[in-house]
N, C-alpha and C positions, 0 to 999 in steps of 0.2 A: 818514873812512869813506865819506862821500857822494861818488860818482863812482868808487869802487874796485869791484873784482869779486872779493871773497873767495869761497871755496867755499861753496856753499849749506849752511846748517845742517841742512836736512832730509835731505840725500842719503845720508849714511852709514847712517842708520837704515833708509831705504828700500832701499838697495842691498844691505844685509846681511840682508834678509828680516825686519826688525823692524817693518815697517809694519803697521798695524792697520786693516783695512778693515771695512766693515759685516759681511760674512759671516764675518769672523774672531771676531766678538763672540758669545758664547753665554751662556746663563743656565740654571741647573738647572731641569728641568721644562719646557723651552721647546717650544712648539708651532710648527708651520710652517703658514703661510697661503698659499693660492693663490687666484687670481682667475679666475672664470668670465666670459668676455668675449663680447660680442655677435658673432655671426658674420655679421650683416647690417649694411649701412651705414646703413640707415634702416628701422626696423621697430618695431611695437608689441610689447612683451614681454607675452605672454599668461600664461606660467607657466614656472617653473624646476622641472625634475623631478630630485629628489635621492634618491629611494628606493633606487636601486641603489647609489649611492655610500655611503649611510649604513650599508649592510650590510657594507661592506668593513672588514677588520681595521685598527685604528689610526686610523680616521676619527672625529673628535670632533664635528664639526658641519658642516652646510651651511646657509648663510643667504642668503636673498634679501632684497630691500628690505622686504618685509612682515614679516620676522622681526626687524628692527632698528628699532623705533620711536624709539630714542634718537638716530638720525642722520637725522631727517627734515629738518633744516635744510640748505639748499644749501651747496655748497662755496664758501668764500670764497677765490678764487684770488689776490687781491692786486693784480690788474690795475687800471688806471686806471678810475674810475667814469664812463665816458663812453659815449655811444651808447645803443642800446635795451636795455631790461632783459631778462635771460635767467636761467634757473635751471639750474645744473649740479649734478645730484644726486651724492651720494657713491656710491650704488648706484641704477641705473636702476629705477624703479618702473613707468613707463609706456612711454616711447618712447626707444629707443636711436638715437643719431644718428651713430655711426661704428663701423666694424669695430674691435673691441677695447675698446669702452666697458664698464666693469664692470657685471655684472648679478647676480652672486652671489659668495660667498666659500666656500672649503672650508678646514677646519682638520684637520690630521692630526699624528700623533706624529713623523713623520720625512718628509724630502723624497720618498722613494721611494713610500711609501703615498699621499702627497699627489698625486704625478703620476698614480697609478692612479685616485684618486678624481676628479681633475679630468676625466679622460677619460670617467668614468661619469656626469657631470652633463650633462644636455641641457636645451635651452631650446625653448620653443614660441613661435613668432613669427608676426605678421601683417606681411609686408613692406609698406613704404610707398614712394612714388616716390623715386627716387634723384636727388640733386642733385650731379652728378659734377664740374662745373666752375663757376667763378664766372660765366661767361657763361650757362650753362644755369640756374644758380640765379637769375640776374636775370630770365630769361625765364619761369621756371616759375611756375605758379599754386600749387604746393605751398609751404607755409611751414614752414621747419624749426623755428621757435619760435612758439608760439601768441601771437596778438595783434599780430604784426608785419604791417604792410601789404605788405612785400616781404622779400627776404632780404639786404638791405643793412644791415649792422650799424651803420656809422657813416661819416661823410664828413670828410675833411681837406682844407683849402684853404690855399694859400700864393700870394701874389701881390705884385708890385711893378711899377710902371710901366704903360705902355700896350702890351700884347703885340700886339694886332691891328695897330695902326699900325706898330709896329716890324717885324713880319713882312711887312707890305705893302711896306715900304721896303727889305727885304733883297734882295740880288742873287741869293742862292741860298737855297732852303729845303729842308732834308732832312726828309722825312716817312717814318717807319717805325713798324712794330709790333714790339716787342722783348719777349721772354719770358724770365724767370728761373724755373728749375724749383723745385719743392718739394725741400727737402733734409732729411736726418736728421743729428743731431749725432754719433751713434755714439761715445759715450764708451767707453773700454776697460772700465770697470766699469759695469755696468748699475745701475739704481736698487735701493734696498732700504731696509727699516726694521725696527727691533726696538723693541718697547714692553713695559714692565713697571711695576708699582708698586714704588716704593722702600720697603723694609721700615721704615726709620727715620723718614722724613719723611711717607710716604704719598703723595708726589707721583707723578704719572705721568711716567716717564722715557721719552723717545723718541729713539733713535739713528737717524739717517737720512743717507743719501748725498745731500747737498743743498748748495745754495749760499746759502740764506737761512734760517737757523735761526729768526729772529724771525717771518718770514712763516708758517713751519710752526707755530710755537707758537701764534700768534694764530688761525690757521685751525682747528687741532685744538681749541683751547679753545672757540672759537665753535661749532663743529659739535657738541661734546659738552656744551655748557653749563657749562664749568668756568672758574674764574678762571684767568687767564693765569699767575698766580704758582704755580699748582698743576701746571703743565705745564713740565717741564724738557726742552729739546731739546738734544741733543749731536751734534756732527759728528765722525766718525772721519776717518782718512785717506780721501780721495776720489779715485778713479781717473778723473779727467776729468769735466767737466760742460758747459762751453761755452755756458751760457745756459739751455737747457731744464730743467736741474736747479734752476733758480731759481724755477720755478713750483711751485704746490702742486697735488698730484694726489689723487685719492680714496684711494690706497693707504695714505698716512700716517694718515688718519682711520680706515680700516678696521682697520689693525693696532692702533691705540690702542683702538678700540672692543672688539675681540676680547680684548685683554689685560685690560681693565676688567671685561668681562662674565664671563670665565672665571676670572679671578684667577690667570692663569699668563702667563709671558712668551710673546710671540708674535713670530715673525720672518717677513718676506716678502722674497724676493729675486727680482728680475725676470729672466726668460729673455731671450735675445737676440731672439727673435721678438717677445716682448712689448715690448722696447725699440723696435723698429721700428714696432710697431703702436700703442703708447700714449704713448711719450715725445713731447712736442710737436715738431712739424715747423716749418719756417719757409721764407721766401724766395719762395713762389709768387706772382708778380706778372706781369701783362701790361700793357705801356705802349704807348699811342698818342702819339707825340711828334712835334712839329715844332720844328725849330731853324733860325733864320735866320742867315745870314752875309753879310758884305760881300765884295767881290771879293778883298780882301787877307786874308780869313780871320778877321776879328773877329766875335765873336758879337753879333748884334743882339737876339735874343729867343728865349725858350724857352717852348713851350706843351706841357704834358704832362698826359695823362689816363690814370689807371691803375686797374686792379682788383687787389685783394689778396685771394687766397683764404685765409681765416683758419681754415678748418676748421669744426667744429661749434659751437664756443663762442668768441666774441671776447674771450678771457680777458685778453689784453694791452691791451685798450682801444685808444686811438688812438696809442699810443706808437710802434709799428713803422711805420705809414703816415705819421705825422708825421715820423719820421726820414727816410723816403724823400723826402718833399716838401722838407724843409729841406736835404738833402744833395745833391740832384740837380745844382744849379749847380756844386758842388764848389769847386775853387780858382780858378775863372775869373771874370773881370769880366762880370757880366750885369746890365744896367740894366733889362731888361724880362723878367719871369718870371711864369708862372702854372702852378700844379699843382693838380689835383683828384684825390684818391685815395679810392676807395671800398673799404671792407672788406666782403667778402661771405662769408656763411656757406655751407658746403657739407657734404656727407656724408663728411667726412674727419676724421682726427685733428686736434685743435685746434692752433692755432699757439702757439709759444713763442718767446722772443727768443734765437735762435741767433746765435752770435758774429758781430757786425757789425750785426745787428738793424735791417734796413731800409736800411742803407748800401750793401752790395754790390749790391743791386738797382738803386739809383740810379746807382751807379758804372758798372754794365754799360751802362745806357741812355746816359749822358752820354759815356762813353769810346768806345762803338761809333759814336755819331754823329760824334764828333770825327774818327775815322778815315775815315768815309764822306765827310765834308765835305772833308777833306784830299785825298782821291782825286778828288772832283768839281772841286776848285779847282786841282789840280795842285801841291799843296804836300806836303812831307814831313810825316808825322804828328808828328814832333818840332817842326817849325817852327810848325804851327798852334797847338800848345799854348804855345809860347814867346810867341806874339802875344796870347794871352788870359789868361795867368796873372796873378793879383793880384801887384802889385809891392810891394817893401818900403816905398816911399814912400806907398802906399795904406793902410798899417796905422795904427790898427786898422780894417781894411776892414769896412764895414757893408753887407751885401747887401740890407737892407731887410726881412728876414724876422724872425719871432719864434720863438724856440726853444720846445720843449714845456714848459719850466719857466716860460714867460710873460715871459722877458727878451729884448729885441731882440738879435739876433745881432751880435757884433763879433769878428772873427777876431783871435786872439792875435798878438803879434809873430812874424815869421818872414820868411825870404827864399826864397820859392817858386822863383823862376827859378834861383837858385844850387843849391838842393837838386835841382832837376830835372836840371841839367847834371851834377851828381855822379852821378845815377843812370845817365845815358847813358855816362859814363866807366866806371862800375863794370861795366856790361854790355859795354863796348867796342862801342858802337852802330855807329860808323863801320866797324869791322872786319867786323861782321856784314852790313852793307849791301854791302861789297865781296864777301863770300862769296856773298851772295844773287845779285848780278849775275853772278858766275862760274858759277852753277848754273842760270841761266835756261834754260828749255826742257828741262831734264833730268827724269828720273822722280822725283828727290828735290829738293824745293824748300825753300829757307830762307825763313822769315818772322820778322819782328820786331814785337813788340807792346808798347805803352806804356799805362799807366793811372795817372792822378793822382787824388788825393782830398784833401778837407779834411774833418776829422772832429771833431764835437763829442764831447768825452770828459769823464768825471768828473762825471756828474750827481749833485746833492745828494739830499736836502736837508741831510744831515749825516753825520758819523761822530764817534765819541769814542774816548778811550783812557785807561786807567789805567796809570800807571808807578809801581812800588813798588820801593824799594831795601831788600833784606833785610839783617839784621845780618850774614849770612854774606858780604855783598858782592855777591851775585847781584842782578841787576836783572830784574824781572818786568814784562812789558808785556801788558796785557789789552785786546783789541779785539773789536769786534762783527762783523768780516768774516772768514769762514772761507775757507781756501785749498783749491784742488783741483789743486795742482801749480804755482801761479804763483810760489812762492818768497817768500811774505809773511814767513815766519819769518826770512828773511835780510834782505830790504830794509827791513822795519820795524825790525829790530834795528840795522841800519846807521844809520838815522835817529835812533833812541833813543840809541845810543852816541855819535854825533856831537854831539847837542844836550845830553846830560847830562854828557858827559865820561867815560863808562864805557868799559871795555875791551869790544870786540865779543864776545869769548868769554864775557863775564859776563852778556850779555843774552839773555833767553829770552822768546819771544812765545807767548802763550796765546790761542787763539780757539776758536770753535765750541762754546760752552757758555752757554746763557742763564742758568745759575746763577752764572756768573763775571762776566758783563758784561750790563747790563740791556737795552740797546737797540742796534740797528744796522739798516742798510738793505740789507745783503746784498752779496754779491760779484757783479759784473756791470756792464756798461756802461762798461768801462775806468775804473772809479771808485775803486778801492782806494787807489792811490798818490796820487791827487788829492784824496781825502777823508780816509782814515785816516792817510795820510802826514803831512799838516799837523797832524792831531789829535795824533799821537804826538810830533811835533816840539814843538808848543806845550806839551804836558804834560811832556815831558822838560825843557824850559826852565824850567818852574815848579819841577820837582824840583831842577834845578841851582841856582836862586835860593835854595831852602830849604836845600840842602846847603851853599851858600856861607855862609849865615847861621850855621849850626851850626858850620862850620869856623872862622869868624871868632871864635866863642866859644872854641873849643878852642885855636886858634893865636894868640889874642890880637892880632888885626889887624882892619882894616876889611873888611867883606864884599866891597867892590869890589877889594880886593887879593888875593882868593882866586882861584886858578886850579885847574881840575879837568881832569885828563887821565889817561887810562888807569887809571881807577878810583881815582885818588889826588888829594887836595886839598892844595894847598901855597900858601905865600905867594909872590907874584910876585917873581921874582929869587932866591928861596931854595928851590929844588926839594927840598933835603934835609929841610926843615922841613915835614913832611907828615903827613896822616892818611888812612886808606883810606876808601872809601865805606861799607864795612861798619861801621867804627868810627863814622862819622857817623850811620848808620842807628840804631845802638845809642843814641847820645847824643841823637838827635832826638826820642826818645819823651818825654824829660823836659826838653828844651831850652827855655829861656826865650825864645830867639831866635825860636821859632815861635809864640809866643803871639799875635802880631798876625794870624797866618793863621787862627787858630781851629781848627787841626787839628794833632795831634802826628804825628811820624814823617815819614820821607821818602816820602810817598805823595801823589799828585796825580791828579785826573781832570778833563779838560777836553774841550771839543767844538769841532769846526770846522764852520762853515756856509758853504759857498762861495756867492758872489753868483750865479754861473751856471756854465756849463760852460767848460772850456778848449777851444781849437781847435788841432788838430794837422794838419800837412801830410805827405803822403808820396807817393812814386812807386814803382811796381814795373814792371819791364821783363822781357820774355821773348824768347828766341830758340828757334824750333822748326824741326824738319825734318818735312816732310809727304811721304810716299810717295804720289804721285798714282795709282799703280796699285793699292795695297792700302788706301789712305786711312788708314794708320797715322800717328799723330802722335807724335813723340819730342821731349821737352823737352830742349834742348841747354844752355841757360844761363839764369840768372835773376839779378835784382838787386833789392835792397830798400833804399830810402832813406826814413827817417822822422825826424820832429822830435819827440822825447819831452819837449821843454822842457828838462829837466835829468835826465839818466839817473842814478838812485840807484845802480844796479848795471848797468853796460853789458852784461855778459854775460847777465844775466837778461833785460834788454830785448831783446837780439838774439835770444835763444831764444824769447821770446814772439812776435816778428815772424816768425821762421822757422816756428814751429808754425802760426800763422795763415795764412801764405803757403801752406803745404802744403794746408790746407783750401780756400783759394781756388783753388789749382791743381786740386784734386780737383773743385771745382764747375765749372771750365772744361773739364775733359777727360772726366770719367766719372761724377760723382755725380748721381743723380736718383731721388727717390721716385716710383714709378709705380703707379697703380691701373688695374685693367682696366675694361671697359665696365660691369661690374656692381658697381663700388665696392670690389672686393677688392684687397688689397695684394699686388702682384706682387714687390716688392723687400723681402721679409720676412726676409732673412738675409744674411750676408756672402758667400754664394755668388751672390746676386742684386744686392746693392748694393755697387758697387765703391768702394773708397777707395784713395788713393795708397799704394804700397809703396815701401820705401826705394830699391829699385833703379830706380824710375821717376823719381826726383828727382835733379837735379844738385845741386852745392853751392848753397847759398842765402846768398850773401854779403850782409852788412848794413853800411850806413853810417849813423851817427846824426848828424843835422844839428841841433844843439841851439840853441834860442832860448827862454829861460825865459818861462814864462807869467806874465801879470800878474794872474791870478785868485787864486793862492794863494802864500803866503810861501816855499814851497819851489821855486816856479817849474816844477813838474812838469806834464806833460800825460800823458794816458792812452795806453797801448799795448796793452792786453789784446786788444782787438778789431781793432786797426789792420791787422795783417798779413793778415787774412781779407778785407779790403774789395776789393782791386784785382785779385786773381788771376784771377777768371773773365773780366774784361774784357781783361786783358793777354793771356791765352791766346787768347780769341776774336779779338782784333786780330791776333795773330801768325799764327794759322792762316789767317785771311782774307788777310793780307798775302802769305802763301806761295802762295796760289792765286788771286790777284787777276786774273791775266790770263785766267782762265776765266769771269770775270764773276760769281763767287760772292759772295753777301751772307749773312753769318751773322747771323741774327735771334734765335737762342736758343742757350743752352748746356744741357748739356755738348756739346762738339764731338766726338762719338764717331765712330769710323770709319764706322758705318752711316749716321749723319746726314750726314757729309761726303760719303759716296758718293752719297747721294740728291741732294745739292746739285750735285755735279759732273755727275750724269746729266742734270739739268735743263738 
């Protein structure tokens, strides 16, 4: 089954309307909760006025922070405990630090009365100075968090070699300031939560549209002073997440608090405007970079200093800026490198780890400079990359940096030059160059852009799995990683079926319930297949060994002579002499063969702890047409090549890469969260924040260049974030390539018609 592409187990249920999302779940007597949010980016909250709202029919309660003494503990976001201390309240009691921060909640009998009541609640504020950008926050005498000497939350450094000496010896030094904009994840389904007391156990049950049920469980338990065992978090079907749904937000705690206080089920569902306003953003970085080259195009040194605008609370710790620092050299041989990244707090929505999480920003900087250097040196952009890519003979290549898990980086086996050439062939690079020359001087110009990346994937520290064979013959796999559309129920079932010897159709994967599996590190960071995959494989192998022992008892043979295939165990060479897995599960409860294991039944639970991350390589290439009169950009062709190590389900891998590429293309052409000069969100709806539509994208062909990882026994590397890394850089390079004869340099994305028009006018 590994390496095949059976139809996804999830799809029939979802396509026939049997999916069950958060807002599909109801409970008798359920109340609806809404959040009153700060209308100021930085202000002291003087008072919340609720009198009018409380007179409305169907309104049950309006609470501000003063009304909820049980949630005085700060929110535990789960981010890395690094940098300066800060307190993020569940409900703002004193100072609001971004537009959209919760200051009160309203509870009503139905969503319509709730909407009326939310409009009737007003706040009284004393505005404080705005910290609009990272640059302004660094210069300002205003401190967003008390006790801080400035607004710099934390610093990340990475270095190897002698950068200054190498730059001094370079023949050409490219020096630029490059900006990546703030982005929103825009999942189709917004966030939501439903909380209630379980009548039988008394436990607090919390359904939530989330990526990390254990992080939610622990944060809610800590905020409410409950034992974690008394909080059961469950994840229904989730309509997209992309990283920001992996953070913990105040709303989960607020829903749980209301349910406990009122003794009734309480549901909250986020509006689209709230999604733009309060779901974590990502990507906003400004880089001042110098990269030196020899005359023949070899990189001599990189020196990069960047500011990361992390919004009001640095909840992700150093993780995102560390990713940027570690990934900027990418797949190239760089002997001398220095990066200093500063995370700065501002009066904006807090940062969360959006798909790619620090890597697309690094890729934009590196790949933009590669094209600028190629133009300066008179080289084709493909050729300058060929001359710098890490070679197979260099593997395992060690760039001299240390990953955020504390382990020195060593790139996994791979053939970067060959994969790069496959991307050029997939795009038909030479043909596009011919078309470009044929249209020189015309109103519609052709441009070709390339972007390569090396990506650390599959961060630990662990994942586990339970595999249980039922007497019916069905195989149940329990894991701690919940899905949001990635196809876990299919890929993990393929692994279990292959390792156990079960029929694929007999395997069912269960996730998203802290009551069914005790621990997990959540979905994100391209980590599921590289962590949960090996855990499932290991556990299924243990189950197979136990099944073989029981089968040997029944078939009167040695365990090593037992073969298990398609849910049947038989004696090697005698396939007609067999028993089913279901029969083995029945016998295993009383089998003497299992006495040495200390556990009856065909049931096993094991854990996988990776030594460090796997490293994957990829290239994306784009061909665009630019109308120099209207400045419209049309994407004509695209190509994706990626090394997944070993593709468990190639069709699912390709789909992950295509979906990520669409988001990267959106970052290159149209997406940007924009605040005005007063800190108010301008892109607060899908009328204002553009995302790619189907008719704006060409086919997105994918080639998988497989080189098994040495980090895990399955040889897999992550793919969940990979597709989103290179799109913005490939698009920016292609557009600049189309208008290079005008002397245009693209220093920020998205390359909108308005932005391109301004560049051409200059």
